[in-house]
N, CA, C and O of each residue as an XYZ file, in Angstrom:
744
protein
N     -40.348    104.321     60.681
C     -40.662    103.512     59.512
C     -41.610    104.326     58.628
O     -42.588    104.891     59.118
N     -41.322    104.383     57.339
C     -42.168    105.126     56.429
C     -43.485    104.393     56.211
O     -43.585    103.188     56.441
N     -44.484    105.130     55.769
C     -45.802    104.523     55.491
C     -45.690    103.470     54.396
O     -46.335    102.424     54.469
N     -44.869    103.744     53.374
C     -44.723    102.791     52.271
C     -44.102    101.481     52.764
O     -44.544    100.393     52.394
N     -43.079    101.605     53.599
C     -42.428    100.409     54.139
C     -43.391     99.631     55.042
O     -43.433     98.401     54.988
N     -44.156    100.334     55.862
C     -45.115     99.670     56.743
C     -46.178     98.940     55.918
O     -46.552     97.812     56.237
N     -46.660     99.593     54.856
C     -47.654     98.956     53.986
C     -47.064     97.734     53.296
O     -47.735     96.712     53.153
N     -45.815     97.838     52.869
C     -45.142     96.709     52.231
C     -45.026     95.535     53.200
O     -45.325     94.398     52.837
N     -44.596     95.806     54.422
C     -44.448     94.737     55.413
C     -45.785     94.067     55.705
O     -45.839     92.847     55.857
N     -46.865     94.843     55.786
C     -48.191     94.259     56.011
C     -48.625     93.400     54.830
O     -49.204     92.329     55.017
N     -48.345     93.868     53.610
C     -48.700     93.096     52.416
C     -47.929     91.787     52.374
O     -48.508     90.732     52.115
N     -46.623     91.849     52.627
C     -45.801     90.637     52.620
C     -46.268     89.674     53.709
O     -46.345     88.468     53.475
N     -46.577     90.189     54.885
C     -47.054     89.331     55.977
C     -48.372     88.661     55.604
O     -48.564     87.476     55.879
N     -49.280     89.410     54.981
C     -50.574     88.838     54.576
C     -50.384     87.773     53.506
O     -51.004     86.712     53.567
N     -49.529     88.051     52.523
C     -49.275     87.066     51.472
C     -48.610     85.827     52.045
O     -48.947     84.705     51.668
N     -47.665     86.028     52.956
C     -46.992     84.882     53.567
C     -47.966     84.036     54.357
O     -47.910     82.807     54.299
N     -48.855     84.672     55.091
C     -49.852     83.917     55.861
C     -50.752     83.122     54.936
O     -51.094     81.975     55.227
N     -51.141     83.733     53.813
C     -51.978     83.029     52.841
C     -51.240     81.832     52.263
O     -51.811     80.747     52.158
N     -49.985     82.011     51.888
C     -49.200     80.918     51.320
C     -48.999     79.818     52.352
O     -49.161     78.636     52.050
N     -48.646     80.213     53.574
C     -48.404     79.212     54.608
C     -49.673     78.443     54.950
O     -49.611     77.270     55.320
N     -50.808     79.088     54.829
C     -52.070     78.415     55.118
C     -52.528     77.576     53.937
O     -53.474     76.797     54.060
N     -51.872     77.727     52.802
C     -52.248     76.944     51.634
C     -53.496     77.462     50.970
O     -54.169     76.717     50.257
N     -53.825     78.718     51.183
C     -55.009     79.344     50.582
C     -56.272     78.578     50.947
O     -57.240     78.589     50.187
N     -56.277     77.923     52.084
C     -57.464     77.212     52.531
C     -57.625     75.849     51.885
O     -58.542     75.106     52.235
N     -56.757     75.508     50.954
C     -56.865     74.237     50.251
C     -56.078     73.151     50.959
O     -55.500     73.363     52.025
N     -56.073     71.994     50.341
C     -55.361     70.852     50.885
C     -53.861     71.015     50.657
O     -53.441     71.497     49.605
N     -53.072     70.622     51.617
C     -51.622     70.720     51.509
C     -51.111     69.512     50.728
O     -50.985     68.421     51.284
N     -50.817     69.702     49.445
C     -50.357     68.615     48.578
C     -49.084     67.964     49.079
O     -48.878     66.766     48.883
N     -48.225     68.743     49.728
C     -46.929     68.219     50.172
C     -47.090     67.107     51.214
O     -46.205     66.263     51.351
N     -48.198     67.096     51.942
C     -48.422     66.054     52.948
C     -48.580     64.678     52.314
O     -48.390     63.663     52.984
N     -48.924     64.636     51.035
C     -49.077     63.364     50.321
C     -47.731     62.831     49.821
O     -47.626     61.671     49.423
N     -46.718     63.675     49.845
C     -45.412     63.356     49.278
C     -44.428     62.959     50.377
O     -44.766     62.993     51.560
N     -43.227     62.588     49.988
C     -42.188     62.195     50.934
C     -41.317     63.409     51.256
O     -40.767     64.052     50.362
N     -41.207     63.707     52.548
C     -40.384     64.830     52.986
C     -39.183     64.301     53.752
O     -39.322     63.537     54.708
N     -38.002     64.720     53.315
C     -36.758     64.375     53.991
C     -36.037     65.683     54.267
O     -35.507     66.307     53.347
N     -36.012     66.099     55.512
C     -35.417     67.387     55.849
C     -36.212     68.506     55.199
O     -37.392     68.695     55.496
N     -35.559     69.248     54.309
C     -36.216     70.364     53.629
C     -36.582     70.025     52.180
O     -36.953     70.908     51.407
N     -36.475     68.738     51.814
C     -36.773     68.313     50.443
C     -38.071     67.512     50.415
O     -38.227     66.534     51.145
N     -38.998     67.941     49.562
C     -40.264     67.240     49.361
C     -40.226     66.631     47.967
O     -40.054     67.345     46.980
N     -40.388     65.303     47.882
C     -40.404     64.620     46.586
C     -41.764     63.953     46.403
O     -42.256     63.261     47.295
N     -42.361     64.173     45.233
C     -43.683     63.626     44.930
C     -43.587     62.615     43.793
O     -42.895     62.845     42.802
N     -44.289     61.495     43.947
C     -44.383     60.537     42.849
C     -45.285     61.151     41.786
O     -46.025     62.087     42.089
N     -45.248     60.657     40.556
C     -46.090     61.239     39.508
C     -47.581     61.335     39.871
O     -48.241     62.294     39.469
N     -48.114     60.385     40.605
C     -49.544     60.439     40.959
C     -49.843     61.430     42.081
O     -51.004     61.778     42.298
N     -48.819     61.888     42.795
C     -48.996     62.829     43.904
C     -48.780     64.288     43.485
O     -49.085     65.201     44.253
N     -48.274     64.507     42.313
C     -47.819     65.840     41.909
C     -48.968     66.795     41.594
O     -49.851     66.474     40.799
N     -48.950     67.977     42.227
C     -49.960     68.980     41.905
C     -49.610     69.720     40.608
O     -48.448     70.035     40.350
N     -50.618     69.982     39.821
C     -50.447     70.725     38.569
C     -50.282     72.201     38.887
O     -51.025     72.750     39.701
N     -49.324     72.837     38.259
C     -49.157     74.279     38.398
C     -50.098     74.944     37.405
O     -50.131     74.584     36.228
N     -50.852     75.904     37.884
C     -51.792     76.619     37.026
C     -51.043     77.607     36.130
O     -49.821     77.543     35.997
N     -51.777     78.490     35.540
C     -51.171     79.505     34.679
C     -50.260     80.405     35.502
O     -50.680     80.988     36.501
N     -49.025     80.506     35.073
C     -48.063     81.388     35.724
C     -47.472     82.283     34.645
O     -46.835     81.818     33.699
N     -47.697     83.553     34.811
C     -47.144     84.538     33.890
C     -46.571     85.687     34.719
O     -46.940     85.876     35.878
N     -45.680     86.436     34.117
C     -45.147     87.588     34.822
C     -44.199     88.384     33.969
O     -43.780     87.953     32.894
N     -43.866     89.564     34.473
C     -42.933     90.457     33.795
C     -41.512     90.082     34.181
O     -41.185     89.956     35.361
N     -40.679     89.905     33.173
C     -39.285     89.564     33.428
C     -38.534     90.761     34.000
O     -38.853     91.911     33.697
N     -37.554     90.483     34.813
C     -36.744     91.508     35.465
C     -36.148     92.477     34.445
O     -36.093     93.683     34.683
N     -35.705     91.945     33.316
C     -35.102     92.785     32.283
C     -36.086     93.245     31.215
O     -35.673     93.750     30.171
N     -37.388     93.076     31.465
C     -38.407     93.453     30.493
C     -38.903     92.229     29.747
O     -38.263     91.178     29.776
N     -40.023     92.357     29.089
C     -40.628     91.224     28.396
C     -41.527     90.446     29.334
O     -41.636     90.757     30.520
N     -42.158     89.449     28.795
C     -43.116     88.647     29.560
C     -42.679     87.187     29.564
O     -41.997     86.722     28.651
N     -43.084     86.481     30.606
C     -42.846     85.046     30.709
C     -44.184     84.360     30.929
O     -45.023     84.836     31.694
N     -44.372     83.238     30.250
C     -45.553     82.398     30.424
C     -45.050     80.970     30.565
O     -44.397     80.447     29.663
N     -45.352     80.341     31.688
C     -44.852     78.992     31.939
C     -45.334     78.003     30.878
O     -44.694     76.975     30.659
N     -46.438     78.298     30.226
C     -46.959     77.416     29.170
C     -45.947     77.249     28.042
O     -45.934     76.213     27.377
N     -45.098     78.255     27.816
C     -44.087     78.171     26.743
C     -43.055     77.091     27.044
O     -42.357     76.639     26.136
N     -42.949     76.670     28.302
C     -41.961     75.663     28.684
C     -42.567     74.287     28.943
O     -41.885     73.393     29.442
N     -43.843     74.114     28.607
C     -44.466     72.787     28.768
C     -43.709     71.797     27.899
O     -43.377     72.104     26.754
N     -43.434     70.623     28.426
C     -42.613     69.633     27.734
C     -41.167     69.663     28.191
O     -40.389     68.769     27.861
N     -40.801     70.702     28.960
C     -39.466     70.800     29.550
C     -39.593     70.617     31.060
O     -40.664     70.821     31.632
N     -38.501     70.235     31.690
C     -38.417     70.289     33.141
C     -38.102     71.746     33.472
O     -37.182     72.330     32.899
N     -38.863     72.330     34.395
C     -38.670     73.733     34.754
C     -38.251     73.817     36.220
O     -38.965     73.359     37.112
N     -37.090     74.407     36.449
C     -36.609     74.644     37.806
C     -36.946     76.091     38.145
O     -36.517     77.018     37.458
N     -37.722     76.273     39.214
C     -38.191     77.594     39.631
C     -37.506     77.944     40.945
O     -37.675     77.243     41.943
N     -36.731     79.028     40.948
C     -36.015     79.434     42.151
C     -36.568     80.758     42.658
O     -36.607     81.742     41.920
N     -36.995     80.784     43.914
C     -37.513     81.987     44.570
C     -36.351     82.641     45.311
O     -35.711     82.008     46.151
N     -36.076     83.919     44.996
C     -34.890     84.575     45.532
C     -35.090     86.072     45.703
O     -36.064     86.643     45.212
N     -34.155     86.698     46.406
C     -34.087     88.148     46.557
C     -32.637     88.557     46.705
O     -31.830     87.804     47.249
N     -32.300     89.741     46.227
C     -30.904     90.197     46.317
C     -30.510     90.467     47.767
O     -29.322     90.503     48.087
N     -31.481     90.653     48.635
C     -31.270     90.936     50.047
C     -31.007     89.653     50.859
O     -30.746     89.719     52.060
N     -31.077     88.504     50.204
C     -31.057     87.195     50.863
C     -29.666     86.569     50.784
O     -29.227     86.176     49.703
N     -28.965     86.471     51.928
C     -27.610     85.900     51.939
C     -27.573     84.453     51.429
O     -26.675     84.127     50.653
N     -28.500     83.567     51.823
C     -28.468     82.208     51.271
C     -28.697     82.184     49.752
O     -28.221     81.275     49.071
N     -29.420     83.173     49.222
C     -29.628     83.260     47.769
C     -28.308     83.536     47.070
O     -28.022     82.968     46.016
N     -27.506     84.412     47.663
C     -26.181     84.694     47.093
C     -25.316     83.444     47.131
O     -24.562     83.172     46.197
N     -25.428     82.685     48.218
C     -24.610     81.488     48.378
C     -24.970     80.407     47.362
O     -24.087     79.671     46.922
N     -26.238     80.290     46.979
C     -26.646     79.218     46.067
C     -26.612     79.611     44.592
O     -26.754     78.741     43.732
N     -26.430     80.876     44.277
C     -26.526     81.355     42.889
C     -25.575     80.620     41.943
O     -25.991     80.223     40.854
N     -24.322     80.430     42.325
C     -23.369     79.736     41.455
C     -23.784     78.285     41.217
O     -23.639     77.772     40.108
N     -24.300     77.624     42.255
C     -24.741     76.232     42.119
C     -25.954     76.124     41.193
O     -26.061     75.179     40.412
N     -26.853     77.084     41.284
C     -28.008     77.096     40.388
C     -27.557     77.263     38.939
O     -28.004     76.530     38.057
N     -26.679     78.220     38.698
C     -26.192     78.474     37.338
C     -25.433     77.264     36.796
O     -25.612     76.890     35.637
N     -24.599     76.659     37.613
C     -23.843     75.480     37.183
C     -24.797     74.339     36.814
O     -24.601     73.662     35.805
N     -25.817     74.132     37.627
C     -26.806     73.078     37.343
C     -27.593     73.417     36.083
O     -27.879     72.530     35.279
N     -27.943     74.672     35.901
C     -28.636     75.111     34.686
C     -27.795     74.777     33.454
O     -28.296     74.184     32.499
N     -26.531     75.155     33.479
C     -25.652     74.900     32.329
C     -25.496     73.404     32.070
O     -25.451     72.973     30.918
N     -25.415     72.615     33.135
C     -25.180     71.174     33.009
C     -26.404     70.394     32.528
O     -26.266     69.274     32.036
N     -27.600     70.972     32.665
C     -28.822     70.205     32.362
C     -29.638     70.742     31.188
O     -30.625     70.118     30.799
N     -29.261     71.856     30.627
C     -30.023     72.440     29.511
C     -30.230     71.454     28.366
O     -31.320     71.377     27.798
N     -29.196     70.707     28.029
C     -29.264     69.772     26.899
C     -30.228     68.613     27.162
O     -30.579     67.872     26.244
N     -30.650     68.462     28.405
C     -31.587     67.394     28.772
C     -33.034     67.887     28.797
O     -33.912     67.224     29.349
N     -33.273     69.045     28.202
C     -34.629     69.586     28.168
C     -35.036     70.249     29.469
O     -36.195     70.174     29.878
N     -34.080     70.901     30.118
C     -34.324     71.574     31.394
C     -34.146     73.075     31.197
O     -33.233     73.516     30.499
N     -35.019     73.845     31.814
C     -34.869     75.289     31.817
C     -35.057     75.795     33.245
O     -35.621     75.098     34.089
N     -34.589     76.992     33.504
C     -34.708     77.598     34.830
C     -35.438     78.932     34.689
O     -35.330     79.606     33.665
N     -36.187     79.304     35.740
C     -36.784     80.633     35.845
C     -36.667     81.067     37.304
O     -36.982     80.299     38.213
N     -36.221     82.282     37.519
C     -36.165     82.832     38.872
C     -37.433     83.608     39.160
O     -38.064     84.141     38.248
N     -37.803     83.672     40.422
C     -38.920     84.516     40.879
C     -38.328     85.432     41.938
O     -38.066     85.007     43.063
N     -38.119     86.686     41.574
C     -37.511     87.672     42.459
C     -38.605     88.403     43.221
O     -39.515     88.966     42.611
N     -38.526     88.399     44.559
C     -39.578     89.043     45.341
C     -39.019     89.992     46.392
O     -37.866     89.891     46.811
N     -39.879     90.912     46.797
C     -39.583     91.906     47.836
C     -38.252     92.598     47.589
O     -37.432     92.728     48.498
N     -38.046     93.036     46.365
C     -36.739     93.541     45.973
C     -36.864     94.813     45.157
O     -37.886     95.063     44.517
N     -35.818     95.605     45.189
C     -35.683     96.746     44.300
C     -35.216     96.203     42.943
O     -34.281     95.406     42.884
N     -35.859     96.630     41.867
C     -35.532     96.092     40.542
C     -34.060     96.284     40.187
O     -33.430     95.365     39.663
N     -33.503     97.458     40.464
C     -32.094     97.710     40.134
C     -31.163     96.825     40.964
O     -30.163     96.325     40.447
N     -31.480     96.631     42.238
C     -30.661     95.756     43.088
C     -30.739     94.315     42.581
O     -29.738     93.598     42.583
N     -31.916     93.898     42.151
C     -32.087     92.539     41.632
C     -31.291     92.344     40.341
O     -30.636     91.318     40.160
N     -31.349     93.327     39.449
C     -30.583     93.236     38.197
C     -29.082     93.170     38.486
O     -28.357     92.387     37.872
N     -28.629     93.995     39.421
C     -27.209     94.000     39.770
C     -26.800     92.654     40.368
O     -25.703     92.163     40.102
N     -27.673     92.063     41.170
C     -27.393     90.761     41.766
C     -27.220     89.696     40.688
O     -26.294     88.888     40.757
N     -28.097     89.691     39.704
C     -28.050     88.674     38.648
C     -26.858     88.826     37.706
O     -26.310     87.840     37.213
N     -26.471     90.067     37.468
C     -25.402     90.336     36.507
C     -24.140     89.549     36.855
O     -23.577     89.701     37.939
N     -23.707     88.707     35.919
C     -22.503     87.927     36.122
C     -22.694     86.678     36.970
O     -21.758     85.898     37.142
N     -23.915     86.479     37.509
C     -24.168     85.297     38.346
C     -24.985     84.243     37.617
O     -24.623     83.066     37.619
N     -26.083     84.654     36.994
C     -26.968     83.691     36.336
C     -27.317     84.172     34.933
O     -27.370     85.373     34.668
N     -27.553     83.218     34.041
C     -27.880     83.557     32.658
C     -29.350     83.267     32.331
O     -29.824     83.654     31.263
N     -30.069     82.602     33.220
C     -31.489     82.341     32.985
C     -32.306     83.542     33.473
O     -31.830     84.306     34.312
N     -33.523     83.719     32.962
C     -34.322     84.901     33.304
C     -34.996     84.784     34.675
O     -35.096     83.701     35.252
N     -35.450     85.927     35.168
C     -36.225     85.974     36.407
C     -37.440     86.864     36.215
O     -37.395     87.879     35.520
N     -38.523     86.451     36.851
C     -39.733     87.264     36.915
C     -39.578     88.230     38.084
O     -39.154     87.838     39.171
N     -39.922     89.490     37.854
C     -39.913     90.484     38.925
C     -41.265     90.414     39.620
O     -42.290     90.753     39.029
N     -41.269     89.976     40.871
C     -42.498     89.695     41.614
C     -42.443     90.383     42.968
O     -42.443     89.728     44.010
N     -42.397     91.701     42.943
C     -42.195     92.471     44.163
C     -43.172     92.079     45.269
O     -42.771     91.885     46.417
N     -44.445     91.963     44.925
C     -45.468     91.740     45.951
C     -45.850     90.280     46.166
O     -46.747     89.992     46.959
N     -45.189     89.354     45.477
C     -45.437     87.942     45.711
C     -46.640     87.342     45.016
O     -46.989     86.193     45.289
N     -47.285     88.076     44.129
C     -48.487     87.559     43.462
C     -48.176     86.402     42.513
O     -48.966     85.463     42.407
N     -47.048     86.458     41.832
C     -46.673     85.368     40.934
C     -46.349     84.124     41.755
O     -46.750     83.019     41.390
N     -45.631     84.293     42.853
C     -45.285     83.157     43.711
C     -46.535     82.427     44.193
O     -46.537     81.200     44.283
N     -47.584     83.161     44.499
C     -48.829     82.541     44.955
C     -49.439     81.618     43.904
O     -50.132     80.662     44.251
N     -49.194     81.889     42.642
C     -49.749     81.060     41.568
C     -49.185     79.642     41.577
O     -49.775     78.739     40.983
N     -48.059     79.440     42.239
C     -47.472     78.103     42.331
C     -48.141     77.262     43.411
O     -47.867     76.068     43.531
N     -49.020     77.885     44.201
C     -49.792     77.181     45.222
C     -48.900     76.395     46.175
O     -49.246     75.291     46.594
N     -47.752     76.971     46.514
C     -46.905     76.308     47.491
C     -47.492     76.559     48.871
O     -47.922     77.671     49.178
N     -47.507     75.537     49.691
C     -48.163     75.638     50.982
C     -47.223     76.057     52.101
O     -47.659     76.390     53.203
N     -45.951     76.039     51.812
C     -44.965     76.526     52.770
C     -43.864     77.157     51.943
O     -43.327     76.535     51.026
N     -43.535     78.383     52.268
C     -42.534     79.049     51.452
C     -41.470     79.704     52.326
O     -41.727     80.093     53.465
N     -40.303     79.811     51.776
C     -39.202     80.519     52.403
C     -38.362     81.059     51.259
O     -38.556     80.681     50.103
N     -37.446     81.925     51.576
C     -36.536     82.435     50.556
C     -35.137     82.175     51.043
O     -34.760     82.635     52.122
N     -34.353     81.445     50.268
C     -34.669     80.886     48.954
C     -35.461     79.587     49.065
O     -35.505     78.938     50.110
N     -36.077     79.241     47.955
C     -36.758     77.957     47.791
C     -36.698     77.619     46.309
O     -36.573     78.510     45.469
N     -36.788     76.339     45.991
C     -36.710     75.902     44.600
C     -37.726     74.811     44.356
O     -37.877     73.895     45.165
N     -38.426     74.913     43.228
C     -39.344     73.868     42.784
C     -38.783     73.249     41.513
O     -38.163     73.937     40.702
N     -39.001     71.955     41.341
C     -38.670     71.293     40.080
C     -39.991     70.784     39.513
O     -40.643     69.925     40.107
N     -40.376     71.321     38.364
C     -41.612     70.920     37.698
C     -41.285     69.872     36.649
O     -40.290     69.992     35.933
N     -42.123     68.844     36.558
C     -41.900     67.822     35.534
C     -42.350     68.339     34.173
O     -42.819     69.472     34.062
N     -42.210     67.527     33.155
C     -42.511     67.951     31.779
C     -43.999     68.239     31.551
O     -44.371     68.839     30.543
N     -44.840     67.811     32.487
C     -46.272     68.087     32.395
C     -46.682     69.306     33.213
O     -47.867     69.627     33.309
N     -45.708     69.979     33.798
C     -45.994     71.189     34.563
C     -46.483     70.916     35.977
O     -47.203     71.730     36.555
N     -46.096     69.776     36.534
C     -46.493     69.423     37.895
C     -45.292     69.537     38.826
O     -44.155     69.315     38.409
N     -45.543     69.883     40.087
C     -44.461     69.997     41.060
C     -43.994     68.603     41.444
O     -44.738     67.835     42.056
N     -42.758     68.280     41.081
C     -42.170     66.979     41.395
C     -41.325     67.043     42.664
O     -41.296     66.095     43.449
N     -40.635     68.173     42.857
C     -39.746     68.344     44.006
C     -39.857     69.782     44.490
O     -39.946     70.717     43.694
N     -39.849     69.941     45.807
C     -39.767     71.261     46.432
C     -38.599     71.247     47.398
O     -38.504     70.378     48.265
N     -37.715     72.212     47.241
C     -36.576     72.376     48.152
C     -36.861     73.634     48.963
O     -36.889     74.737     48.417
N     -37.068     73.471     50.246
C     -37.527     74.569     51.098
C     -36.400     75.266     51.838
O     -36.578     75.721     52.967
N     -35.252     75.349     51.209
C     -34.079     76.032     51.771
C     -33.086     76.237     50.634
O     -33.325     75.812     49.504
N     -31.983     76.887     50.940
C     -30.923     77.047     49.944
C     -30.450     75.664     49.493
O     -30.503     74.698     50.254
N     -29.993     75.587     48.257
C     -29.559     74.308     47.711
C     -28.125     74.404     47.200
O     -27.543     75.486     47.126
N     -27.577     73.259     46.855
C     -26.240     73.181     46.276
C     -26.327     72.356     44.994
O     -27.317     71.666     44.755
N     -25.298     72.434     44.188
C     -25.245     71.625     42.968
C     -25.329     70.141     43.312
O     -26.016     69.382     42.628
N     -24.633     69.725     44.366
C     -24.613     68.315     44.765
C     -26.013     67.805     45.131
O     -26.313     66.628     44.932
N     -26.854     68.672     45.654
C     -28.223     68.289     45.994
C     -29.156     68.455     44.794
O     -29.939     67.558     44.483
N     -29.072     69.597     44.126
C     -30.025     69.958     43.080
C     -29.855     69.172     41.790
O     -30.831     68.648     41.254
N     -28.637     69.083     41.288
C     -28.434     68.483     39.968
C     -28.952     67.043     39.879
O     -29.612     66.715     38.892
N     -28.689     66.161     40.862
C     -29.243     64.799     40.750
C     -30.780     64.771     40.743
O     -31.385     63.946     40.058
N     -31.392     65.659     41.493
C     -32.856     65.727     41.503
C     -33.387     66.193     40.149
O     -34.361     65.642     39.636
N     -32.742     67.210     39.570
C     -33.150     67.717     38.254
C     -32.973     66.621     37.203
O     -33.860     66.397     36.379
N     -31.834     65.944     37.235
C     -31.566     64.883     36.255
C     -32.547     63.721     36.407
O     -32.953     63.122     35.411
N     -32.926     63.404     37.624
C     -33.898     62.334     37.876
C     -35.244     62.676     37.225
O     -35.844     61.832     36.559
N     -35.710     63.896     37.415
C     -36.995     64.309     36.833
C     -36.860     64.413     35.311
O     -37.787     64.053     34.585
N     -35.716     64.901     34.824
C     -35.504     65.013     33.369
C     -35.484     63.649     32.701
O     -35.859     63.530     31.534
N     -35.056     62.621     33.415
C     -34.957     61.269     32.834
C     -36.309     60.544     32.771
O     -36.434     59.531     32.083
N     -37.301     61.048     33.474
C     -38.609     60.404     33.472
C     -39.210     60.385     32.061
O     -39.247     61.405     31.373
N     -39.661     59.249     31.663
C     -40.345     59.133     30.391
C     -39.461     59.236     29.156
O     -39.963     59.249     28.033
N     -38.148     59.311     29.357
C     -37.261     59.422     28.191
C     -36.517     58.110     27.941
O     -35.757     58.009     26.978
N     -36.726     57.112     28.788
C     -35.962     55.888     28.660
C     -36.717     54.850     27.946
O     -36.213     53.744     27.751
């Protein structure tokens, strides 16, 4: 094993331990309803996402503040992840089906080679992704348990409404996205 690879594995392990421990804070998900791998929070239980910014995979910058007022679906993925490949079409289909309802998507690509990540996205998804090799952007979401893939649905106020802690499908994701998008619009 090369020194660079060993250092990378230690960094990823340390970041994962920090995320799994919840950074020493309270685990917000324990206040919410968990069914299998889906965590749903009522509006009063939802944790606010802090400032999240990052460099997009194809260049440019992303700031989650630009999407305040929209429902934001955040998908954590890697080109090396077989379940990520399996869910990509469902994510894109849900993105296309919900855009008109004030929904946007952002990917968070981690532990990946930039060229491999770009090749993975090409022809699969049309929404942007943040390149987050070392997981620092993912930590800003303050998720207390993480896996790859995972998906968060943020409400229009930038709070975590739903966390999906495994690969998802259109049949599972789209109704959850539409439910959060319908809040406060009726």
